[in-house]
FITORGU-51264 format. One record per residue (C-alpha): residue in one letter; x, y, z. Coordinates in steps of 0.001 Angstrom, whole numbers. Layout:
BEGIN
<atom 'A',<X,Y,Z>>
...
END
This chain:
BEGIN
<atom 'M',<-15328,-13016,-27743>>
<atom 'L',<-15044,-14773,-24758>>
<atom 'S',<-16265,-13950,-21280>>
<atom 'K',<-14483,-12943,-18251>>
<atom 'R',<-15244,-13473,-14475>>
<atom 'G',<-14764,-10540,-12455>>
<atom 'N',<-11962,-10389,-10074>>
<atom 'L',<-14040,-9170,-7241>>
<atom 'I',<-17735,-10003,-8353>>
<atom 'K',<-17563,-13359,-9623>>
<atom 'T',<-20071,-12783,-12429>>
<atom 'F',<-18964,-13407,-16193>>
<atom 'K',<-19145,-10676,-18795>>
<atom 'A',<-18493,-10886,-22704>>
<atom 'R',<-15274,-9110,-23759>>
<atom 'F',<-13677,-9139,-27259>>
<atom 'F',<-9872,-10176,-26439>>
<atom 'R',<-7073,-9671,-29125>>
<atom 'L',<-3852,-11617,-29004>>
<atom 'K',<-708,-10074,-30080>>
<atom 'K',<2534,-11528,-30755>>
<atom 'S',<4207,-9778,-28348>>
<atom 'G',<2236,-11535,-25906>>
<atom 'T',<-69,-8722,-24870>>
<atom 'F',<-3451,-10355,-24441>>
<atom 'S',<-5953,-7300,-24564>>
<atom 'Y',<-9815,-7302,-23705>>
<atom 'F',<-12464,-4532,-24771>>
<atom 'K',<-16031,-3860,-24503>>
<atom 'D',<-16452,-4800,-28026>>
<atom 'S',<-14937,-5763,-31335>>
<atom 'S',<-15675,-1965,-32501>>
<atom 'Q',<-12932,-956,-30079>>
<atom 'T',<-9183,-948,-31511>>
<atom 'S',<-7287,974,-28650>>
<atom 'N',<-7445,1663,-25055>>
<atom 'P',<-8725,-1726,-23920>>
<atom 'I',<-10507,-2212,-20344>>
<atom 'G',<-7615,-4464,-19455>>
<atom 'S',<-4383,-6799,-20532>>
<atom 'I',<-2904,-9739,-19954>>
<atom 'E',<1010,-9717,-20068>>
<atom 'L',<1810,-13754,-21080>>
<atom 'D',<5571,-13277,-20581>>
<atom 'N',<5264,-15149,-17204>>
<atom 'A',<2120,-16679,-17710>>
<atom 'A',<552,-19970,-17452>>
<atom 'V',<-3065,-21227,-19150>>
<atom 'S',<-4579,-24383,-18018>>
<atom 'D',<-7831,-26098,-18980>>
<atom 'E',<-10895,-25943,-16765>>
<atom 'K',<-14665,-27139,-16117>>
<atom 'E',<-16889,-27174,-19606>>
<atom 'T',<-16040,-24277,-21554>>
<atom 'E',<-13808,-22527,-18894>>
<atom 'F',<-10066,-22125,-19049>>
<atom 'K',<-7615,-20043,-16642>>
<atom 'V',<-4582,-17830,-17505>>
<atom 'T',<-2495,-17175,-14457>>
<atom 'V',<143,-14342,-13729>>
<atom 'G',<1814,-14376,-10586>>
<atom 'N',<-874,-14308,-8148>>
<atom 'R',<-3460,-13220,-10498>>
<atom 'K',<-5924,-15727,-11946>>
<atom 'Y',<-7904,-14815,-14885>>
<atom 'V',<-10942,-17146,-15740>>
<atom 'L',<-12029,-17113,-19133>>
<atom 'K',<-15372,-19050,-20848>>
<atom 'A',<-15709,-19845,-24556>>
<atom 'K',<-18892,-20426,-26041>>
<atom 'D',<-17993,-24197,-26600>>
<atom 'K',<-15119,-26663,-26042>>
<atom 'G',<-13961,-26460,-29647>>
<atom 'E',<-13337,-22441,-29397>>
<atom 'K',<-11627,-23304,-25652>>
<atom 'G',<-9316,-25457,-27311>>
<atom 'V',<-8510,-22957,-29966>>
<atom 'W',<-7688,-19957,-27472>>
<atom 'I',<-5614,-22562,-25225>>
<atom 'R',<-3420,-23407,-28240>>
<atom 'R',<-3020,-19926,-29288>>
<atom 'I',<-1905,-18564,-25685>>
<atom 'E',<439,-21768,-24971>>
<atom 'K',<2030,-20836,-28713>>
<atom 'C',<2384,-17453,-27857>>
<atom 'I',<4092,-18225,-24425>>
<atom 'H',<6323,-20505,-26183>>
<atom 'V',<7683,-18062,-28540>>
<atom 'I',<8013,-15385,-26038>>
<atom 'R',<10228,-17400,-23606>>
<atom 'A',<12479,-19065,-26718>>
<atom 'A',<12864,-14895,-27752>>
<atom 'K',<13740,-14411,-23930>>
<atom 'I',<16232,-17215,-23915>>
<atom 'Q',<17626,-16288,-27289>>
<atom 'Q',<17940,-12564,-25934>>
<atom 'L',<19846,-13444,-22734>>
<atom 'A',<22118,-15888,-25138>>
<atom 'K',<23280,-12688,-26761>>
<atom 'G',<24063,-10940,-23318>>
<atom 'P',<21936,-8852,-21019>>
<atom 'K',<21414,-5460,-22626>>
<atom 'T',<22999,-2790,-20167>>
<atom 'E',<22432,572,-21849>>
<atom 'G',<20698,2140,-24573>>
<atom 'W',<18068,5085,-25511>>
<atom 'L',<14841,5214,-23512>>
<atom 'E',<12131,7653,-22827>>
<atom 'K',<11267,8483,-19310>>
<atom 'R',<8022,9703,-18008>>
<atom 'G',<8586,12789,-15362>>
<atom 'Q',<7441,12461,-12119>>
<atom 'I',<5332,15906,-11602>>
<atom 'H',<5169,16551,-15577>>
<atom 'T',<4364,13320,-16898>>
<atom 'S',<5428,13739,-20350>>
<atom 'F',<8113,11533,-21932>>
<atom 'R',<11637,12957,-22473>>
<atom 'R',<14747,11182,-23987>>
<atom 'R',<17471,10062,-21934>>
<atom 'Y',<20369,7815,-22203>>
<atom 'F',<20220,4712,-19740>>
<atom 'R',<23140,2662,-18188>>
<atom 'L',<22856,-530,-16264>>
<atom 'I',<25461,-117,-13473>>
<atom 'T',<26616,-3055,-11996>>
<atom 'S',<29197,-4016,-9200>>
<atom 'K',<31870,-6620,-9582>>
<atom 'K',<31837,-7134,-5989>>
<atom 'P',<29193,-8558,-4298>>
<atom 'S',<26329,-6176,-3948>>
<atom 'T',<22568,-6161,-2791>>
<atom 'S',<21872,-3428,-5500>>
<atom 'L',<22360,-2088,-8772>>
<atom 'F',<21772,1161,-10516>>
<atom 'L',<20059,2702,-13703>>
<atom 'S',<21626,5688,-14466>>
<atom 'Y',<20084,8355,-17117>>
<atom 'S',<21694,11348,-18910>>
<atom 'K',<20463,13728,-21194>>
<atom 'T',<23160,12661,-23676>>
<atom 'K',<25067,9871,-23957>>
<atom 'T',<28406,11263,-23129>>
<atom 'S',<26834,13789,-20288>>
<atom 'N',<27093,12744,-16607>>
<atom 'P',<23726,11498,-15003>>
<atom 'V',<21055,13529,-14132>>
<atom 'G',<19805,10784,-12161>>
<atom 'Y',<19517,7194,-10704>>
<atom 'I',<17164,4412,-10329>>
<atom 'E',<17950,1985,-7352>>
<atom 'L',<17350,-1923,-8170>>
<atom 'R',<17359,-3983,-4857>>
<atom 'K',<18313,-7574,-5789>>
<atom 'V',<16048,-10168,-4669>>
<atom 'M',<17471,-12224,-1952>>
<atom 'K',<16238,-14676,666>>
<atom 'G',<14099,-12594,3115>>
<atom 'R',<13922,-9576,1587>>
<atom 'E',<11711,-8296,-1086>>
<atom 'G',<13715,-7125,-4591>>
<atom 'S',<12763,-4470,-6901>>
<atom 'V',<9680,-5102,-9410>>
<atom 'V',<10108,-4671,-13434>>
<atom 'K',<6816,-4792,-15207>>
<atom 'K',<6031,-4766,-18746>>
<atom 'L',<3106,-2329,-19958>>
<atom 'N',<1299,-1530,-22958>>
<atom 'N',<2407,763,-25964>>
<atom 'L',<6316,-75,-25452>>
<atom 'K',<6508,1023,-22006>>
<atom 'F',<7629,-836,-18829>>
<atom 'S',<8149,208,-15165>>
<atom 'V',<10617,-552,-12422>>
<atom 'V',<10246,312,-8524>>
<atom 'D',<12845,2159,-6635>>
<atom 'M',<12888,725,-3347>>
<atom 'D',<14745,3225,-1798>>
<atom 'K',<12761,6266,-3079>>
<atom 'K',<9508,4156,-3126>>
<atom 'R',<8990,5557,-6533>>
<atom 'I',<7725,3716,-9573>>
<atom 'F',<9685,5006,-12821>>
<atom 'V',<8300,4263,-16314>>
<atom 'M',<10105,3910,-19243>>
<atom 'R',<9312,3726,-22938>>
<atom 'A',<11301,1890,-25751>>
<atom 'K',<11455,2595,-29270>>
<atom 'S',<10361,-833,-30244>>
<atom 'E',<8603,-4249,-28686>>
<atom 'E',<12176,-6367,-28804>>
<atom 'D',<13758,-2937,-27175>>
<atom 'T',<11298,-3088,-24256>>
<atom 'I',<11771,-7071,-23801>>
<atom 'S',<15234,-6732,-24232>>
<atom 'W',<15396,-4205,-21327>>
<atom 'V',<12985,-5972,-19107>>
<atom 'N',<14680,-9325,-19341>>
<atom 'S',<17940,-7579,-18807>>
<atom 'I',<16847,-5749,-15303>>
<atom 'E',<15346,-9206,-14597>>
<atom 'F',<18196,-11105,-15081>>
<atom 'H',<20423,-8903,-12902>>
<atom 'I',<18097,-8231,-9781>>
<atom 'T',<17504,-12250,-9494>>
<atom 'E',<21426,-13350,-10468>>
END
């Protein structure tokens, strides 16, 4: 059990936290809940720091989560657990990239109007020539023509690129900057989800 400081109202509320090996740090109203957390902190790009008294902070991008333990001993335990989890995730990320970024495979894609998930075969299409964009194509089968494309804009100086974000329950999202649309996909495993996220990040920032 930890207390979490609100983002807008700066008061602390008690929350039950669960830290998964996958790097998802979820918080619930109480320990009786096992699903549908109030919120989650993805630790793959996070940093943890010691703060005053029994407080510590988890930073993800521009978002800062201030947490409070019951005593300094418990705070130390949580900081070490989170640091270890971040280290394991980053080591796995480096190992995955060493194998070569993932460029194709089966995913489930959420529909824009009918929000159910449908199985599609995805390919990450890159250009050998210098380009400001790349594409994710998706097909109904491995050998059929694509039924759609997601344009991924590369991160460049003075210009915002596409954003890929790992979500809960094996899902991740990517933003098509041209269509101004968020696409949500679901992989078959946690390892596959991380592999796709790492691969897209690798290509849009290279």
